[in-house]
N, C-alpha and C positions, 0 to 999 in steps of 0.2 A: 514537482510537489513545490508550493512555497514555502519558506516559513511558515505564516499563519497557519497556513492547513496541516503542513506537518506537527504545531501546537496544538490542534483541536482534534487529532486524532492520532496522538502522542499518547500512548498503553502503560501503565503502572507495571510493575515488574510481574504484580499479581495475574495482571492480564495478560502479559505477557504470557505465562507460564499456563494458565488454563488455556489460551488459544493452542500451544502446543498441544498440550493434552490432549487438545480435541481433533485437530490434521494431522499432527506430528509424526501417523504411520504411513501415511502417503504424501503431505506436502512440507516439505522442507522449508522450516520458518527462519529466514534469517532476520535479527535483531537487531537495529541498527542504535546506536546511543552513544552521547558523550562519555568520554574518559572517566571511570572510578564510578561509574554511576551504581555497579553491582550487575552489571548484565551476564557476567559469570555465575554469581549466586544462582539462577532462574535454575540451573541444572541441580540445583541441593533442595531449591523448591518443587521440583519435580521429580526429585527421590523421595522427598516426606510423602509425596502424594501417589507414588510408584515403588511400594517397598520393595515389590516382587522385582523389579528390573535393576541393572546393573548400571550406578551413573557411571560413565565413561569420558574424560577429557582430553581431548584432541585438539593441542598447540599446533597449529597451521603454521606458525611463525618461524619454527624450530625444523623444521620438516622443507628435504628439498625433493626430489620425485624418487629418486632410487632408496628413497623410505619408506614409500606407500608399499612396494610390494620387490621381491626379488627371486630370481628365478631356480625352484628344484630340478638343476640338472639328477640329479643322482634317482629323479621319479621316472625319468625318460621311460618311456614304453618300447613294446615292438610298436605302438600307435605314432613314433618319432614326436610329443605332443608333451610339451615344456610347460609344466604345471609352476606357480608361482605363490610363496609362502607371504600373507599379507600381514603389514606392520601390525601389532598387536593392541596397539594405540586403540583400533577401529571395530573393534570388539569381532570382525567376522568370524571367526576363528572357534567362537564360545559357543554357538548353537541356544543358545538362551535369550528374552528379550532383554535389550540395554536402553539406554539413553542418552546416545553420543552428542556430543555438544561439541563439533568445532572451533576454536576459537581463533580470532584473529582473523578472520576466515578472511576480511581483505586483502589484506596486508601476505597473504600466504603466496607466494612464487607463480610466474602466470601458468606452469607447469604443472604444480601443485592441483591449484584451481583446476587446472583441465584433467589431470588423473580423478579428480575427486567429482566431477559432474555426472557422472555415471552413480555414484554412491548417491548425491544428490537426488537425483531422478527416479531411478530407480531398486535404490538399496540394496544392488551387487555392485561387487568388484573383482575383478582378476578370476569371475570365475565363481567366488560364495557371495553368500546371498546372507544379508540380516536377518535375524529371528521376523515372522510376519508381525509380531507387535510389538517391534521395535519404535523409538521416536528419535529424530534426526532433526535436531535445529543449530543456527549457526551463530556468531556473535560479529559483530564489527564497528568501527566508529565514523563519524559521521565524516562525510570527504569532507567539510568547511574548514573541518579541524588542523587538516593537513597533516595528516600522520600515514599519507602513504596507501589509506583505504581505495583502491580500485576495482571495481568488479563489472566485467565485460557484457557486454548486453547477451548474448547466446548462453551467460548462465546466469543474467540475474530473471531471463524466461525461463528457467528449469524453479525456482524460489517462490517464494510468499514471502514479500519484505516488509517491515512495519519498522517504526522508530521507539525508542522503551525513555518514556520521560523521564527527569530526575522525580526522584524524591521527597514533596515538601519535606517543611522542618517537623512538622507534627508526626509526617508516617517514620524518621529521622526518632523521634524520642518516643514513638511505641517498639522503632527495633529495639534499641537500648536499651528501653526499660526489659524488654525479653530476655539483654544477652547481659544486664550487669554492667554496663554505662555505666562512667562516673560520672556524680551528680551535676559535677560542674560544669562538664561536657554539654549534659540535656540542657542545663539549665543555660546556657549560654546559644545552642540552637532554639530553644525557644522565643531567646530576646534578638537574634539575628537568621532573620529569614531568607536574607537576603545569600546566605551560605548556599540554598539550592536553588537559587534563577540559573536560568543558564545564560554564557555570555551572548547570547544573541539576541537578548532582551537589552541591551544597551547598545549604545550609539559609540563609547567608547570606553577601551579598557579601566581607564580611572574613575567610574561610574563605579567599579566594583573592586576595592582591588583585595578580595578572598579569595573568587576561582580563577578557573585557567583560562584564560582567555589567548588564543594563538595571536592576536593583534599587538601581544606583549610578548616578548621571548624571554625577556628578561626575569620574566617571574620563572625562579629553578624551584617552587614550591608553591603549592596552592592547597586550598579545602577541596577535596571531594566525598565521596564519603566514604571510600576506601580510605583513602587519611586521614577520615576520622577517625575509623579503627584503629590505624596507628597512631593515632594521638592518645588515644584510651589504653591503648598498652602501656605508653610511658606511663601516663598520671599512674596506672597502676602502681610504678616502682618510683613513684614520689617520694616516699620515705626513707630513697636509697642516696638519693642525689638531690644537690642543692636544689636551688631554685635558679641562679644561674644555670647550671646545667640542663634541668629543665629546660627553661625557654628557648635554650639554645640549639635543643634536641627538639622541639615544638614548632621553634622559625623551619628548620630543615626539613617538618614535615607536614606542616598544612600552610606556610609561607609566615611570612613576622606580621604582619599587619593581624590574622588569624592569634597569631599566636602569642602577641601582646593583648588583644583583650581575653584571650581564653586564661592568660594567666591571675586579668581580674575579677574572674569568678572562680579560680583556685585557691586564692589570698579568703575571698567571702565564704568561701565552704568552713574554714575555721570556725566558724560562728554555729557550724550544726554539732547538736547535741550526738553522742555514738547512740549506736543502737542498741547499745546495751543498758545505755542511760535510760532510754525509752523507754525499752520492756520492762527492767525493774523498779520505775519510779517515773511513771508518765505524768503524775500533777506535778512534778516539780525539775521535770530537764527543763532545761535553756529551750529557750524559744530565740530563735536568730533574729536580731534588729533589719536586718535587710531585705525586701520582698526576692531578693534574686537569692538569696539564701533559705528564704524557707523554701520555695520554688525545691531546691535540689533536694530538702527533706520531705518531701512529698516522693521525688523520682528514686530517690533513693529507697522511701517506701515501698513502693512499686517493686521494684527489680526486685528486694531482697524477701518477701512476706510470706511469711510461711504460720502457723496456726496455731504456734505459741507466740506469736508475735502479734498479732490480728486485734486480741482482748486490748493489749494497754496500749496501741497504736490509736484507738479508736478514742480511747479517753485522752488521749494527747493527743490527739486531732479535733478535739471540741476545743480545745485551749486556743485554736489556729483560727486567724481571719476566714470570714465565710466562704472569701471567693476562694481562699486558699484549698477547705474542705470538699469544695465544687471540682475543684483538679483533681482531686486524687479521687472521686466518684468517679467524675469522667476519665478517669485513665481505666477504672475497674470496667466501666462498660464497655470498652474496646474488646469487639469481638474475637478477635485473636489473644484478648492478654492472659497466661496461660493459671494465674494464680487465682484466677476470676472465681471459681468456687470456693474456695478457702474462706473467700472474702465475705461472698453474700449468703454463707448460710451460718453465717455469726451473728447473735442476735442482737450483740450491740451493732452491726451496718444496720439491719435493719430498721431495727431503733431509727438512727439517725435519719435513714433513708423516708420512716412514714411522719418524723416530727419536720422535717424540710421539706414536705411532697415531690419526693424523690420516690420515682417507679423501683421496684424491686425487680429484679429481672434476674431468673436463678437458671 
């Protein structure tokens, strides 16, 4: 498949999860994609979709063929047959529906791939069978990344392979809002969409200094969704370390160029009024002078919104520029925004929508 074809038919994480939910009981879907883009998170998306299934994570890189099963010599009876005890991480012993993810399948030892071939095709291994309502899928990196992911043809012929694309910056912001990411990080996402590009979009690694590019092995750290979340963890502890230590730790997490750019947004965040200032005195709480800081205020509001905050927030919002007000409302209108009902059922929000010709969706 050419790169153009792969891009045209690459799926989002939600599309991958939906595909597995649809065919994963009888076809094993192999999700391939660049490192750090959230392939492993598919397991938890599926677990939310199927709360009665047990999610099981099987790390293929840590297994040898001897880890798959061991003979139970004590169980040999008059028939002289040796039976096997399978690895508990495969869930074959549970007798109930599971969601089995075989992670880093392309990096498994050849003997482990061969051992898993029967499970991938028939949902059984060493005489034990998964519950009939179980789902099985696997993940791997792209071969062009040079990380050692190799899958022989006879194994590929047993699976359904799809490519998972990177999230774009707006999808990453939606995720960050839901998980209370630092506003400075989300504002950086908004202004730097190239963080979410593929190295395959560029002729030279120098064209995008933020991301992983296997053509430049000198990059010991880079930005991915995964390292972005690690950067968020660091920013949450900002009050306990000085700026030099903060910058150094970010450099070691998302790379030097990304860390220096992100720190500029961190400095801007000092212009933001506190949530308590907005809640107690929305008519006088300070409004940042920087457009970037104003966006951070909106992202923070979307993340921490509750029933006590929404009314004073709407008073404060009306003091902000119209385009920023629209940014907030568009965030509320996102389908999966968890605090949507709190906002859209509030009288002040409804009045804003009517005054500004926005449809109210409850």
